TORKOL-99723 format. One record per residue (C-alpha): residue in one letter; z, y, x. Coordinates in steps of 0.001 Angstrom, whole numbers, padded with zeros to 6 digits, always signed. Layout:
% TORKOL-99723
aZYX;...
% end
This chain:
% TORKOL-99723
m+238578+067545+194067;s+241421+065180+193205;s+243953+068033+193221;t+241739+069927+190789;f+241719+067064+188285;s+245455+066397+188722;e+246074+069750+187022;f+244721+068244+183805;k+247337+065462+183583;p+250052+067473+181756;v+247723+068441+178879;l+246148+064977+178730;n+249649+063544+178246;i+249834+065403+174908;p+248538+062880+172313;a+247124+065461+169880;f+245284+067318+172629;r+243961+064043+174040;r+242551+063027+170645;l+240862+066415+170168;w+239478+066326+173715;v+237972+062822+173353;a+236596+063717+169921;q+235078+066884+171362;l+233499+064922+174209;l+231925+062463+171751;s+230849+065199+169356;l+229257+067364+172050;t+227578+064322+173602;a+226089+063474+170200;q+225044+067087+169652;n+223278+067347+173020;g+221776+063883+172623;i+220393+064732+169190;h+218856+067932+170548;f+217067+065925+173225;v+215773+063353+170729;q+214649+066149+168380;l+212635+067822+171149;v+211003+064538+172155;l+210181+063844+168494;i+208517+067243+167990;e+206584+066960+171258;r+205267+063560+170159;l+204357+064778+166677;t+202755+068118+167615;g+202398+068637+171381;h+203037+072397+170966;s+205807+074467+172541;l+205903+076763+169507;q+206858+073833+167254;i+209591+072911+169725;g+210687+076544+169628;l+210907+076352+165833;m+213066+073239+166164;i+215422+075104+168490;a+215404+078012+166028;a+216456+075598+163285;f+219730+074867+165087;s+220100+078427+166427;l+219797+080346+163142;p+222888+079011+161281;p+225393+080630+163683;v+223617+083917+162956;i+223639+083434+159196;f+227198+082158+158870;s+228841+084152+161675;f+229753+086900+159227;v+232112+084536+157401;a+232814+081672+159833;g+235412+083511+161898;a+237384+084646+158863;v+237139+081173+157290;v+238482+079560+160465;d+241353+082068+160565;r+242240+081282+156913;i+241597+077560+156292;p+243496+074819+158184;k+241368+074107+161234;k+242077+070377+161095;w+240099+069962+157878;i+237159+071985+159170;i+236992+069736+162243;i+237299+066542+160167;f+234621+067523+157651;a+232234+068733+160370;n+232291+065440+162272;f+231847+063350+159119;f+229012+065448+157674;r+227114+065575+160978;a+227427+061782+161272;i+225747+061415+157871;l+223005+063871+158847;a+222346+062081+162153;l+221975+058753+160360;s+219685+060351+157752;y+217036+060865+160461;i+216529+057084+160498;f+215538+056922+156831;t+213492+060120+157054;l+211391+058768+159917;r+210860+055456+158105;w+210058+056743+154627;f+207899+059762+155514;a+206093+058572+158645;d+202704+058919+156929;s+203187+062596+156006;s+203507+064538+159259;l+203872+067986+157631;f+206546+066874+155158;l+208278+064927+157925;l+208448+068061+160067;l+209909+070067+157179;l+212583+067424+156558;v+213476+067218+160249;y+213822+071012+160429;t+215975+070967+157274;i+218343+068269+158551;t+218633+070109+161849;f+219444+073354+160053;l+222170+071716+157957;g+223791+070090+160981;s+223858+073371+162872;s+225293+075137+159805;v+228326+072871+159997;g+228567+073534+163731;a+228811+077277+163047;f+232279+076581+161580;y+233189+073625+163802;n+232987+075296+167226;p+235257+078282+166448;a+237679+075924+164680;v+238044+073721+167783;l+238573+076711+170079;a+241107+078200+167660;k+242897+074828+167202;l+243319+074296+170933;p+246147+076858+171466;l+248105+075167+168641;l+248256+071877+170559;v+249437+073016+174003;e+252037+075383+175405;e+250952+078898+176291;d+251294+078282+180042;q+249019+075214+179676;l+246240+077078+177879;i+244206+077991+180962;v+244208+074384+182172;a+243318+073138+178679;n+240419+075596+178443;s+239208+074573+181896;l+239171+070945+180807;f+237201+071834+177688;n+234669+073740+179825;l+234358+070659+182017;t+233879+068604+178844;i+230952+070806+177806;a+229221+070176+181126;l+230043+066451+181008;a+228674+066193+177464;q+225477+067933+178542;l+225092+065556+181455;t+225765+062379+179479;g+224036+063440+176268;l+220916+065098+177657;l+220433+063237+180914;i+221750+059706+180489;i+222472+058465+176970;a+219685+060125+174958;p+216795+059363+177365;a+218006+055774+177763;a+218451+055400+173992;v+214914+056668+173283;k+213426+054203+175756;l+215557+051208+174711;l+216169+051808+170986;g+213345+054147+170033;i+213807+057507+168337;p+215414+056106+165114;g+217839+053985+167155;a+218772+056989+169295;f+219659+058994+166185;g+221742+056059+164954;l+223694+055936+168209;m+224472+059659+168034;g+225621+059274+164445;t+228030+056553+165601;f+229517+058960+168162;y+230173+061472+165378;l+231872+058782+163268;i+234213+057821+166118;a+235073+061508+166599;f+235773+061739+162850;f+238345+058935+162986;l+240012+060475+166048;v+240527+063924+164522;m+241948+062420+161316;r+245230+062048+163213;l+245458+065636+164422;p+248657+067475+163389;r+248451+069806+160440;d+248047+073521+160829;v+248626+076083+158140;g+245867+078370+156971;r+246649+082025+156387;k+247511+082783+152761;v+246100+085964+151269;d+246697+087482+147864;r+243210+086956+146476;g+242052+084163+148769;m+238424+083993+149835;a+237363+086229+146937;s+238712+089367+148657;a+235421+090744+149972;s+236917+094000+151242;r+239624+092178+153183;l+237057+089770+154616;w+234746+092600+155667;g+237671+094410+157291;e+238577+091342+159344;l+234987+090922+160476;r+234781+094565+161536;e+238048+094135+163438;g+236563+091270+165473;w+233351+093159+166239;g+235298+096312+167062;f+237462+094479+169579;v+234380+093145+171378;i+232652+096549+171493;r+235721+098487+172713;n+236608+096163+175617;r+234206+096333+178579;p+235113+092921+180122;v+234786+091296+176698;y+231375+092690+175775;l+230034+092036+179281;s+231181+088429+178946;v+229486+088145+175542;i+226235+089509+177034;q+226389+087054+179936;l+227102+084102+177657;t+224216+085175+175445;l+221856+085300+178430;v+222866+081825+179606;a+222469+080416+176100;s+218967+081941+175864;l+217894+080520+179218;m+219305+077090+178408;m+217437+077059+175091;i+214207+078063+176840;l+214738+075383+179487;a+215307+072793+176754;m+212222+074037+174901;i+209846+073708+177860;a+211277+070483+179333;p+209341+067953+177166;g+206115+069967+177507;f+206673+070431+181228;s+207061+066685+181601;a+204007+065839+179460;r+201627+068754+180091;v+202420+069730+183691;l+203614+066503+185317;g+201625+064094+183133;l+204694+062025+182217;a+206075+061030+178810;p+208022+063683+176812;e+211246+061659+177101;d+210912+061906+180879;a+212089+065506+180504;v+215155+064195+182316;v+213136+065220+185407;v+214000+068814+184490;f+217451+068287+183008;a+218994+065916+185552;p+218760+068187+188631;a+220201+071054+186568;g+223118+068757+185763;v+223620+068047+189465;g+223786+071797+190061;m+226420+072077+187324;v+228561+069394+188965;i+228380+071258+192282;a+229393+074442+190448;i+232411+072653+188920;v+233636+071662+192378;a+232996+075158+193759;l+234867+076866+190925;g+237760+074425+191268;r+238205+075417+194917;w+237250+079104+195041;g+237000+080248+191413;k+240299+082167+191400;t+239348+084293+194412;l+235781+085205+193459;p+235089+088820+192382;t+233868+088376+188823;q+231000+090863+188445;w+229627+090434+191984;t+229645+086664+191488;q+227752+087033+188214;s+225175+089336+189848;a+224570+086889+192692;m+224135+084007+190264;l+221591+086016+188251;i+219509+086556+191389;i+219705+082828+192219;t+218588+082031+188664;a+215627+084423+188957;i+214523+082892+192268;s+214781+079364+190833;f+212593+080186+187830;g+210101+081913+190160;l+209857+078889+192454;l+209474+076588+189447;a+206565+078744+188277;m+204916+078545+191715;i+205245+074756+191834;s+203749+074475+188349;y+200863+076797+189234;d+200009+074849+192372;y+200171+071523+190581;t+198196+072410+187467;a+195557+074280+189488;l+194505+071031+191138;h+192960+069721+187873;l+193453+066141+189015;p+192151+063220+186938;e+194781+060928+185431;v+194391+058284+188142;q+195204+060785+190884;v+198074+062377+188973;s+200275+059329+189493;k+199802+059651+193275;n+200966+063271+193334;v+203679+063301+190692;t+206418+061956+192996;g+206179+064814+195463;t+205951+067390+192706;t+208929+065881+190881;l+210983+066138+194074;l+210081+069817+194443;v+211019+070430+190815;a+214387+068709+191349;l+215201+070769+194454;t+214318+073942+192554;v+216278+073171+189386;i+219535+072255+191184;p+220369+075896+192089;l+219241+076899+188591;g+221894+074679+186992;f+224439+075884+189578;g+223856+079551+188785;l+223788+079176+185003;y+227008+077140+184933;i+228944+079633+187049;i+227754+082578+184949;n+228783+080738+181776;t+232188+079552+183008;v+233284+082862+184534;a+232202+084764+181409;q+233923+082347+179022;t+237148+082398+181027;t+237175+086209+180928;l+236563+086169+177177;q+239450+083764+176564;r+241892+085697+178734;m+241103+089050+177159;t+241204+087942+173494;p+244477+088040+171495;e+245367+084858+169616;a+245024+086478+166178;l+241403+087447+166900;r+240171+084297+168622;g+238331+082797+165659;r+236429+086024+164996;v+235669+086845+168640;f+234406+083333+169365;t+232244+083567+166268;v+230807+086889+167478;q+229922+085223+170767;f+228259+082234+169072;m+226351+084544+166739;m+225119+086794+169557;a+223981+083789+171578;s+221895+082615+168632;l+220672+085957+167248;v+219704+087664+170498;g+218501+084433+172102;l+216165+083549+169254;a+213552+086249+169909;p+213116+085395+173635;l+212956+081712+172722;l+210129+082129+170219;l+208338+084554+172546;a+208608+082082+175436;a+207373+079250+173204;t+204361+081313+172102;l+203564+082332+175674;a+203829+078715+176831;d+201082+077771+174362;i+198893+080847+175033;i+199151+081514+178794;g+200668+078193+179870;i+204092+077071+181037;p+203700+078269+184672;a+202914+081881+183668;m+205728+081879+181142;l+208197+080720+183829;f+207054+083572+186061;w+207882+086208+183426;i+211296+084622+182831;s+211926+084998+186556;v+211004+088688+186385;g+213345+089184+183422;c+216281+087518+185203;l+215617+089611+188302;l+215753+092830+186254;v+219023+091776+184598;g+220487+090896+188000;a+219471+094279+189418;f+221075+096054+186454;s+224266+094007+186932;i+224476+095084+190578;y+223910+098735+189560;d+226619+098477+186886;a+229067+096964+189393;f+228458+099867+191831;r+228825+102428+189030;h+232068+100886+187772;r+233453+100804+191311;m+232640+104487+191801;e+234331+105388+188505;q+237516+103639+189586;a+237500+105302+193043;
% end
């Protein structure tokens, strides 16, 4: 483990990279923390999975809407200024939740509309921010350091999920309340803003007619999409990343309701679902650090899909058994400990499988993408994760309200099993074609 982290020292000794990395850690922690607080807020206000699904849609739609221009914008405008503006604007939006909750507390419908609107605006900025960070990264390190730098950023994503979703946000909601939690996340964004102010300049691409050249812009977008479609490892990686993003959104959507409606806990106790998944991710980080370079990519992905399917299936069985008891509230407290332990043991391999699928797919995507196309290809990936993942999310949210969370988890398990079976078939077919 120590030898794995020692590989990061050379890139961390680069001041510009270190500032971007710390800013990214703070920004992602704030982003994940805000998502958690948003879900708890909607669960408290409505108690419906569909409303939570709409909240997730509010921060999933902007990458779809702006993906057609975000990649080209990132490839043209200096990335430093995109990163600076994004952190500052999202800090203002995070702090605006405080005033919204105070001024419109008596109008639940209008409050919901404002919360959805603020969420949408923040995610709109993120549609430009994420590709800009990934495209800025190769400008700060040497080419032979890029793999290590990307690995550290992948680790940062997992660390931000752990700290934002599992530690800081739940603790902030309990200690500071929902408005205070939003204020804390806004502070994280402000610190990130001051850090990226000192990033070195980068030069945007100059074109004859600037951003007004619609034909040139459309041609660049088609070039990015064409590269993804023509390269089998690239489009397979995009599909796998899209699947993981969909499952993570569904898991985030059901977590507050699972805590409140299945386990009988408070919505903010959704950490019961998130925390074990985070433990599985940490185990996956260690495993990839030791054996990641020797693992056969597609067979590894297929195995992880099967593990994911089994985990969702077991979670459905536990939920069925628990909710079928119809225990009164006094007896629930006596049984929740054992059930929570079963949930934790089931969700650990779920987090393990999802993290490995995501990391292997993202590494393949980075290795196979030329530098000149990175902004557009990363934007395609973000857009696909949001566009394709939105329909399953809303369907899962509707099913959770109609047939219940346990039945919905069962059908997710079936879907993952089918995808895993297809992945195994595709691996066999590709092997036969090469023979």
